[in-house]
KENUDREN-484127 format. One record per residue (C-alpha): residue in one letter; x, y negated, z negated; residue number from 1. Coordinates in steps of 0.02 Angstrom, whole numbers. Layout:
N
[atom A,[X,Y,Z],NUM]
...
end
This chain:
358
[atom M,[4741,1466,14550],1]
[atom T,[4827,1439,14382],2]
[atom R,[4993,1527,14359],3]
[atom L,[5061,1609,14201],4]
[atom L,[5238,1672,14172],5]
[atom I,[5250,1816,14049],6]
[atom A,[5423,1852,13977],7]
[atom A,[5429,2024,13896],8]
[atom S,[5565,2154,13911],9]
[atom G,[5646,2309,13840],10]
[atom T,[5538,2418,13729],11]
[atom G,[5354,2459,13720],12]
[atom G,[5342,2348,13567],13]
[atom H,[5375,2196,13677],14]
[atom L,[5294,2256,13838],15]
[atom F,[5128,2332,13786],16]
[atom P,[5064,2180,13688],17]
[atom A,[5109,2070,13837],18]
[atom L,[5018,2189,13955],19]
[atom A,[4865,2180,13841],20]
[atom V,[4864,1990,13853],21]
[atom A,[4887,1998,14041],22]
[atom E,[4736,2114,14054],23]
[atom A,[4632,1988,13954],24]
[atom M,[4672,1840,14067],25]
[atom P,[4537,1782,14190],26]
[atom E,[4552,1838,14371],27]
[atom S,[4576,1656,14419],28]
[atom W,[4750,1664,14342],29]
[atom S,[4901,1726,14441],30]
[atom I,[5034,1812,14334],31]
[atom R,[5222,1819,14362],32]
[atom W,[5328,1930,14247],33]
[atom L,[5504,1893,14187],34]
[atom G,[5611,2042,14139],35]
[atom V,[5785,2116,14140],36]
[atom P,[5855,2240,14268],37]
[atom D,[5858,2425,14220],38]
[atom R,[5739,2407,14072],39]
[atom L,[5569,2485,14040],40]
[atom E,[5476,2343,14128],41]
[atom T,[5551,2390,14296],42]
[atom S,[5445,2549,14295],43]
[atom L,[5288,2480,14212],44]
[atom V,[5262,2303,14274],45]
[atom P,[5280,2309,14466],46]
[atom K,[5127,2422,14478],47]
[atom T,[5019,2271,14436],48]
[atom Y,[5121,2110,14426],49]
[atom N,[5259,2022,14521],50]
[atom L,[5420,2057,14422],51]
[atom I,[5567,1937,14427],52]
[atom T,[5726,1990,14336],53]
[atom V,[5866,1890,14257],54]
[atom Q,[6019,1943,14159],55]
[atom A,[5985,1918,13973],56]
[atom G,[6053,2005,13820],57]
[atom G,[6103,1979,13640],58]
[atom L,[6251,1878,13582],59]
[atom Q,[6355,2028,13530],60]
[atom G,[6541,2038,13494],61]
[atom R,[6658,1893,13464],62]
[atom G,[6764,1764,13551],63]
[atom I,[6764,1762,13740],64]
[atom S,[6636,1902,13753],65]
[atom K,[6509,1809,13648],66]
[atom L,[6544,1646,13738],67]
[atom T,[6519,1732,13907],68]
[atom Q,[6351,1800,13850],69]
[atom L,[6299,1627,13788],70]
[atom F,[6338,1548,13957],71]
[atom R,[6243,1689,14042],72]
[atom L,[6089,1652,13935],73]
[atom I,[6101,1466,13972],74]
[atom G,[6120,1504,14157],75]
[atom A,[5966,1615,14149],76]
[atom G,[5873,1470,14068],77]
[atom F,[5910,1358,14218],78]
[atom T,[5856,1499,14334],79]
[atom V,[5690,1507,14240],80]
[atom R,[5671,1318,14253],81]
[atom Q,[5689,1331,14441],82]
[atom L,[5565,1475,14445],83]
[atom I,[5437,1377,14343],84]
[atom R,[5450,1228,14460],85]
[atom Q,[5446,1329,14621],86]
[atom Q,[5301,1439,14567],87]
[atom K,[5209,1293,14483],88]
[atom I,[5192,1389,14320],89]
[atom K,[5074,1306,14196],90]
[atom V,[5110,1410,14038],91]
[atom V,[5243,1532,13979],92]
[atom F,[5193,1675,13863],93]
[atom T,[5330,1779,13780],94]
[atom T,[5334,1918,13652],95]
[atom G,[5507,1877,13588],96]
[atom G,[5668,1973,13607],97]
[atom Y,[5817,1914,13708],98]
[atom I,[5716,1878,13865],99]
[atom A,[5623,1745,13764],100]
[atom A,[5779,1636,13751],101]
[atom P,[5796,1593,13937],102]
[atom A,[5606,1588,13953],103]
[atom I,[5587,1458,13815],104]
[atom L,[5740,1360,13874],105]
[atom G,[5675,1356,14052],106]
[atom A,[5504,1298,13991],107]
[atom L,[5583,1159,13887],108]
[atom L,[5687,1099,14036],109]
[atom S,[5532,1093,14146],110]
[atom Q,[5412,1026,14012],111]
[atom C,[5304,1182,14024],112]
[atom S,[5197,1242,13879],113]
[atom V,[5250,1399,13783],114]
[atom V,[5156,1526,13677],115]
[atom L,[5273,1638,13577],116]
[atom H,[5208,1795,13494],117]
[atom E,[5308,1882,13357],118]
[atom S,[5242,2054,13311],119]
[atom N,[5362,2103,13171],120]
[atom A,[5349,2059,12987],121]
[atom V,[5531,1998,12996],122]
[atom P,[5545,1885,13150],123]
[atom G,[5686,1912,13272],124]
[atom R,[5834,1797,13292],125]
[atom V,[5765,1711,13447],126]
[atom T,[5598,1679,13363],127]
[atom K,[5681,1601,13210],128]
[atom L,[5793,1491,13316],129]
[atom L,[5675,1436,13455],130]
[atom G,[5502,1454,13379],131]
[atom R,[5503,1271,13327],132]
[atom F,[5512,1219,13510],133]
[atom C,[5356,1316,13562],134]
[atom N,[5181,1244,13573],135]
[atom V,[5106,1393,13482],136]
[atom V,[5190,1527,13376],137]
[atom A,[5076,1675,13343],138]
[atom V,[5117,1821,13228],139]
[atom G,[5057,1999,13215],140]
[atom L,[5077,2025,13027],141]
[atom P,[5040,1906,12883],142]
[atom A,[5214,1927,12808],143]
[atom A,[5293,1838,12957],144]
[atom T,[5202,1673,12929],145]
[atom E,[5329,1614,12799],146]
[atom R,[5482,1672,12896],147]
[atom I,[5485,1559,13050],148]
[atom P,[5564,1392,13003],149]
[atom G,[5505,1231,13083],150]
[atom S,[5339,1299,13146],151]
[atom R,[5163,1334,13085],152]
[atom P,[5130,1513,13138],153]
[atom L,[4954,1568,13180],154]
[atom M,[4903,1743,13124],155]
[atom T,[4825,1829,13275],156]
[atom G,[4875,2011,13254],157]
[atom T,[4968,2105,13389],158]
[atom P,[4874,2146,13551],159]
[atom V,[4846,2326,13601],160]
[atom R,[4792,2393,13770],161]
[atom Q,[4606,2409,13800],162]
[atom A,[4619,2599,13801],163]
[atom F,[4651,2594,13613],164]
[atom L,[4490,2495,13586],165]
[atom D,[4382,2610,13693],166]
[atom T,[4330,2783,13634],167]
[atom Q,[4445,2914,13711],168]
[atom P,[4430,3104,13724],169]
[atom L,[4553,3222,13643],170]
[atom P,[4678,3269,13780],171]
[atom P,[4642,3445,13845],172]
[atom W,[4821,3505,13814],173]
[atom V,[4810,3475,13626],174]
[atom P,[4799,3639,13527],175]
[atom R,[4621,3680,13477],176]
[atom G,[4569,3747,13308],177]
[atom T,[4490,3698,13142],178]
[atom G,[4650,3641,13056],179]
[atom P,[4702,3459,13038],180]
[atom L,[4788,3376,13185],181]
[atom L,[4962,3303,13150],182]
[atom V,[5042,3192,13282],183]
[atom V,[5230,3154,13275],184]
[atom M,[5296,3011,13381],185]
[atom G,[5454,2907,13384],186]
[atom G,[5400,2758,13488],187]
[atom S,[5429,2722,13673],188]
[atom Q,[5610,2781,13665],189]
[atom G,[5584,2937,13560],190]
[atom A,[5680,2966,13398],191]
[atom V,[5805,3109,13378],192]
[atom G,[5836,3068,13194],193]
[atom L,[5649,3076,13157],194]
[atom N,[5634,3239,13254],195]
[atom R,[5775,3321,13154],196]
[atom M,[5690,3268,12994],197]
[atom V,[5518,3331,13045],198]
[atom R,[5557,3496,13130],199]
[atom P,[5603,3598,12973],200]
[atom V,[5433,3562,12893],201]
[atom L,[5331,3618,13044],202]
[atom P,[5338,3808,13029],203]
[atom D,[5250,3809,12860],204]
[atom L,[5117,3686,12920],205]
[atom L,[5086,3787,13078],206]
[atom K,[5074,3948,12978],207]
[atom R,[4938,3868,12872],208]
[atom G,[4835,3817,13024],209]
[atom C,[4892,3637,13053],210]
[atom R,[4889,3586,13236],211]
[atom V,[5041,3483,13288],212]
[atom V,[5076,3370,13436],213]
[atom H,[5260,3321,13439],214]
[atom L,[5312,3185,13560],215]
[atom T,[5499,3212,13559],216]
[atom G,[5569,3085,13682],217]
[atom R,[5685,3138,13822],218]
[atom N,[5847,3159,13723],219]
[atom D,[5803,3292,13594],220]
[atom P,[5919,3444,13611],221]
[atom E,[5809,3553,13500],222]
[atom V,[5650,3550,13606],223]
[atom G,[5580,3726,13617],224]
[atom S,[5665,3789,13459],225]
[atom I,[5494,3820,13381],226]
[atom Q,[5365,3920,13477],227]
[atom H,[5187,3925,13410],228]
[atom P,[5013,3917,13489],229]
[atom L,[4964,3773,13374],230]
[atom L,[5117,3668,13426],231]
[atom A,[5123,3558,13583],232]
[atom E,[5291,3476,13620],233]
[atom R,[5303,3342,13754],234]
[atom P,[5437,3212,13791],235]
[atom F,[5303,3078,13800],236]
[atom S,[5118,3054,13836],237]
[atom D,[5014,2919,13919],238]
[atom E,[4864,2980,13818],239]
[atom I,[4918,2904,13652],240]
[atom P,[4749,2818,13623],241]
[atom G,[4658,2985,13625],242]
[atom L,[4790,3065,13514],243]
[atom L,[4782,2929,13382],244]
[atom Q,[4593,2919,13381],245]
[atom H,[4578,3106,13347],246]
[atom A,[4730,3133,13234],247]
[atom D,[4705,3167,13050],248]
[atom L,[4880,3102,13013],249]
[atom V,[5025,3031,13113],250]
[atom I,[5212,3031,13076],251]
[atom S,[5286,2880,13162],252]
[atom R,[5421,2749,13167],253]
[atom A,[5363,2580,13103],254]
[atom G,[5382,2472,13258],255]
[atom A,[5254,2332,13264],256]
[atom G,[5172,2398,13422],257]
[atom S,[5149,2574,13353],258]
[atom L,[5084,2502,13189],259]
[atom S,[4954,2396,13279],260]
[atom E,[4897,2545,13382],261]
[atom L,[4880,2651,13225],262]
[atom A,[4783,2512,13139],263]
[atom V,[4653,2485,13277],264]
[atom C,[4627,2674,13283],265]
[atom S,[4612,2678,13091],266]
[atom T,[4738,2820,13088],267]
[atom P,[4826,2864,12923],268]
[atom A,[5015,2874,12941],269]
[atom V,[5177,2928,12865],270]
[atom L,[5295,2790,12922],271]
[atom V,[5481,2824,12939],272]
[atom P,[5565,2656,12974],273]
[atom F,[5711,2660,13095],274]
[atom P,[5860,2631,12978],275]
[atom Q,[5963,2535,13108],276]
[atom A,[5825,2413,13155],277]
[atom A,[5883,2232,13156],278]
[atom D,[5858,2148,12986],279]
[atom R,[5772,2311,12933],280]
[atom H,[5613,2240,13009],281]
[atom Q,[5533,2411,13021],282]
[atom D,[5544,2428,12831],283]
[atom A,[5449,2264,12816],284]
[atom N,[5320,2320,12944],285]
[atom A,[5292,2483,12851],286]
[atom A,[5274,2389,12687],287]
[atom C,[5130,2289,12761],288]
[atom A,[5035,2448,12805],289]
[atom A,[5073,2524,12635],290]
[atom E,[5007,2369,12546],291]
[atom F,[4840,2394,12634],292]
[atom G,[4842,2577,12581],293]
[atom G,[4847,2641,12759],294]
[atom A,[5018,2721,12757],295]
[atom V,[5147,2812,12653],296]
[atom I,[5331,2767,12680],297]
[atom V,[5462,2904,12689],298]
[atom H,[5638,2845,12728],299]
[atom Q,[5738,2944,12853],300]
[atom H,[5834,3086,12772],301]
[atom E,[5932,3240,12817],302]
[atom P,[5839,3400,12862],303]
[atom G,[5795,3500,12709],304]
[atom H,[5769,3351,12593],305]
[atom P,[5599,3373,12507],306]
[atom A,[5533,3194,12528],307]
[atom L,[5437,3222,12690],308]
[atom S,[5373,3395,12647],309]
[atom N,[5312,3335,12477],310]
[atom S,[5218,3188,12556],311]
[atom L,[5137,3298,12688],312]
[atom E,[5086,3425,12558],313]
[atom R,[5000,3290,12455],314]
[atom L,[4914,3212,12606],315]
[atom L,[4859,3371,12696],316]
[atom A,[4830,3494,12552],317]
[atom R,[4641,3472,12551],318]
[atom R,[4628,3483,12742],319]
[atom L,[4735,3641,12745],320]
[atom N,[4637,3719,12601],321]
[atom P,[4457,3653,12592],322]
[atom E,[4427,3752,12432],323]
[atom S,[4565,3656,12342],324]
[atom S,[4515,3549,12194],325]
[atom L,[4634,3412,12252],326]
[atom S,[4559,3251,12319],327]
[atom D,[4579,3204,12502],328]
[atom P,[4676,3039,12518],329]
[atom L,[4654,3022,12707],330]
[atom P,[4482,2937,12709],331]
[atom S,[4546,2799,12595],332]
[atom M,[4702,2779,12703],333]
[atom R,[4593,2769,12858],334]
[atom G,[4501,2625,12776],335]
[atom G,[4666,2539,12735],336]
[atom M,[4723,2548,12916],337]
[atom N,[4555,2480,12970],338]
[atom E,[4580,2328,12856],339]
[atom L,[4750,2295,12935],340]
[atom A,[4679,2303,13112],341]
[atom V,[4648,2150,13221],342]
[atom R,[4551,2204,13373],343]
[atom E,[4530,2036,13461],344]
[atom A,[4714,1986,13468],345]
[atom N,[4727,2003,13657],346]
[atom E,[4574,1892,13686],347]
[atom D,[4629,1764,13556],348]
[atom L,[4803,1748,13632],349]
[atom A,[4731,1738,13808],350]
[atom A,[4620,1596,13748],351]
[atom L,[4771,1505,13673],352]
[atom V,[4862,1520,13840],353]
[atom Q,[4713,1453,13935],354]
[atom A,[4692,1306,13816],355]
[atom L,[4870,1249,13851],356]
[atom S,[4840,1242,14038],357]
[atom V,[4717,1098,14026],358]
end
């Protein structure tokens, strides 16, 4: 049995593409998973795969603090080397982030092959630094191909879970009606800033017959402040594929994972990049979707600013008033998202991993 080590940690943007590749691997492969204690993977991964955790984080701060973190990363690299040798790992697959540093270092020390996947248009610090030492560097968006020094990135797209590729029903708890369906989501961690920006525009949309699903995350203090039969508020949902496939429009952060899911579902979007994202990579991700015509970008603003309400009025006016003489931009946006989509990314990356095991 051939053994694969997957190193993916932290947010859904790192974990879900890795899970999609794991699902695409042949049954003859045995998978070990490298993560970090107390992160999202500790609740998702052990259901299916053997999870091993190491201490890994960013090189934050200065002086002794930064030096301590550096030694911790190096120590984790030697731990991974020992793991690779003991478990007889043939290939390491990582989706970047800080867990990728000890994974790649451990693979180098044990002469093990590495496939690194970078989903963002602006590669992360670890990808830029260590990509040159990997056997294959794959990217999810074309803009990243010129931003990883010392390597020749391969454009594969970002994998999504099979549920997004299969036709899904509309979840039964979604409000029914004839009005357009608007889905608001802030990514795997939720987004309080996005929620504060969106909530003031909802009453008018609901009054005009728009159905709204608002995935608020767990930390929103204003949940329940709007009560309406056409509004469904939930902290999260595991039925995102069905929501995206049936939505007329989505308001979302611009994480690479969310963007890939929107693309394969051909779902038009208003993208609100997270303003504190490292290297403003969500702005670059959103720009890729906008270039294809699949999305409109609205930067995060204070409640009451007209930018979001003006964009929604332009995008939904025809759906909210079928007798309007205005054109409907959503079919064209749906086509733009479809052009951005890569639906075979999980299979292509699984094939790259298998090729390196020979």
